[in-house]
N, C-alpha and C positions, 0 to 999 in steps of 0.2 A: 318143478315150479306147479303153484294149488290153484285149483281153479274155483277164482272171489263168488263167479255164481252158478255154482254147484247148491244143489238144492233135494240131496239123494237124501234120507231118510225123514226127508220130512213133512211131513199134512196136512195142506194146505184146504179149505174149504173157503167156496167160492161158491157164490148168488148171483144171482143173474144171467150163467155160464150155457144154458145152453143155445149161446146168442149170438152177433154182436163182442162188444171190451173181455165180455163174461167169457167166454167159452175163447177168446183166444190166449187171455190168461191163463187159464189153468187150460191149456195146449200149452206155452210156455212155460209155463211150471213141469208140469207130467215129465215132457222134451228134455229137463237140466235139473227132470231129477228126483221131484215130489209124488206122493200121492196127494194127485186131488183130488176131489170131490164135485162131480161139476150139483148145479142142483138150482133147481129153479117151480114151476105151479105144477108145471109138466107133469109124468111120471114118462112115455112115453118121450118124451124129446128126452128127458133126462140123460137116460140110458144108450137115445138114438150118439146121441153127441162122448155119451163115455163108452161107452160102446167105439165110434172114432178111431177118439185118441187113441183108445188100446191099439185099437188096425193101423192106425198109420207108424208108436213107436214101438207096434211087431219086437219085441224084449230092450229096444232103449229107455231109462229113462226110465220114468216113476210107475204108474196107474191109475184107473181111472173108475171111484164112482159113482156111477148113480144116487139120491135122495130127495127126493121133490119136497119142496116145500113154497110155502105162498109167506112172505115175512109178515105180512094187515096183521098176520093170526099168530099170537106170543107162544098159544100151545105148539101151534108149527113149526116155532125157532127151536122152540123148548129140544125138539121133537128130531130136529137135522144135528143141535150138536151132541145129542144123546145120541144119535148113529150111528154116527161117523165115530165116535169113543172106544162104543159097539163093538164095530167096525174092524177102525184103522187101528183103536191103543189113545188118541191126543187126538189137540188140536193145536200142531206148530203156528203157522199162517192164518188167518180171516181177511178175509175180501170183501169190500161193505161193497157186490158193485148193484143188485137188481133195486131200480128207484122207478116210479110213472111221473108223467106229467098228467093227468085226465082233465086239462084247461088248456086253455090260447087262447090269449082276450088281456084287455084292462083288467085290473083291482080291484076294476067297483064295479062292474060283472061276475062274480069268479063266485060259486054259493057256499052257505064257511063245509056243504060235506066234501069241495073241491080241495076244496083247504086242507081239514083235517087229513086228509086221502092221502097226500105227495106231503105233510107233514107229520103223518103215521108209517107211511111207506120208504119215506128218502134222511127221515132221519132216527123216528122212538125204534124202530123195522135195529137203526143201528146199532142201540144205545141200547137194548136189549141181546145184541148178541156179539155187544164187544162183555156187560156185566159176564155172560156166558160162561165165555174163556180167558177171562180171565184173573181166577184164580186160581184155575189148570197152570199159566204158564206164571204169578209169581210163585208158586212156587215150585218150578223146574228152575228160574230165575230166568229165561229167555220166551221172545215170539215181541212177533206180528203185525199187525192191524191194517190192515189199509184199508181207505172207505176212495171212491173214488167218489169223484167231484163236481165238476165243470168250472168253466170260466165263467159261464152265467153266475157263480153265488160268490162275482171278481167284479163284475159288467152288472148296473142298471141293465131292466128291461121293462118297456109300458105291454106288453105283451103276455112274456113266460114271467112274471114277477116272481107267484111263490113258486113256482121251481126252484131262479136265485135261493132265495129263504132260503131255504129248503141243500140249497145244495154251503151257500156260507158256510151255515149248523151249519154242517158235517163238517171244516175246516176247523170249525170250533174240538166240534167234538175229538176229533184228535189229537188238537192241540191241549187238549185238559187230561185226553192218553199220557199222551206223554207226560206232565208233567206231573200227574198221580203219580205215572207207576214207570216213569225210565230209571230212576235206582234201583225196581228189582230186573235190570236189563228188558222189560219190555216194549219194541221205538214200533209210533203208531204215525205211518203223511200217509197227505190228500190225496193223490189226482188229480189235477183239470183241467181233461182233456178243453181243445177247443173244436172247431167242425169236424167228427168220426164217421166216413160209411159206415152206419150204422143205419135196422129198426127204426129205429128208436131217433135217429135226426132226418129218415131221409126227403120229408117235402123240403126239405134244405139246399140236399143234392140231389137227386133226379132228374128235373129239368137242368136244363143248360145251363137256364139265360138267367133260373136264381140264384146255381152254382157263385156264374158266375162275377157275381152282387155280393157274397157274403162269402168268399177267397179272394176279393181285390183286397182291401186290410191285411192279408199275412205275405209278410213276410216268403213265400216261397210259393205265395200262389195257389192251392191244390192244398184238397181234402186231405186229410190223414184218414191215417184205413185203422183197425182194432192189433193190429203187432207190432205200431211205432208206442204203443198206450199200455202193449202187454212185455216192451219191452222191457221198461220203466219201472214194471211193477214189479220184476224181474230181478233187478235192481235193485227193489228196494226190498227187498224177504231175503235176499242172499245177505253172504258176506263181507258185501263188492260197498252196501250199503245200512255197513252194522256201528255209524255213526251218524249216522242223518235219519233226524226225528224231530215229532213237530213240525213242518213245515206243504205246504202247498206243494207242490212242484206240477208250473201249470207246462201243456205243450199244446200248443196250437200254429207251430206253422213259424210258431212273430206274428205272429197278431195283439 
């Protein structure tokens, strides 16, 4: 029987993968055989996580290579992809996970600089990354692009409005890629996690009462864990998900 979730021989670049959802995706893709690139702004953090993944694999699965990158700078994004090709030969899977949210509050109060930073980091960087890897995927007639969005892209918010706008745009980006490049066997999907136990969402789960309120409308009545998002990423990147494209997969405990 064939293992539909096997990623052996695939090279996966995962941005924002030194903690939280991104790290869990890197760990699980490596465990399923992929050679993963661990990337975030700080070189030491990338190396630490890559070394930890390699140690945990202990000869099983794929490998982990650290390549730092600040997604807000185009020259660093280009270096990330070029260095991946130089070290690993290709990019089969791109996971756009890194994101920022420097503002919490009313849309009436957000400075232009914060608005621009959110859209640059959460949308434009994913566009850049996709532009860089799509040509080789077209030539190979195979490739997967995953964008980690959020249920914030589906729901309105009085305090995270611009973040939600960026995440809705990420869903549209995945659909556009799927539509334009599907005839070349390139699949693109978005993941829309709900509340997950990450540093990014710490304010919503660290206090027990806040967590209770935040999960009250969830069918499972609990917070999600990073590996529960990583499992969906492995599915979408593997043969198991090979007929799925242009979709936003909501993983929010039934909220």
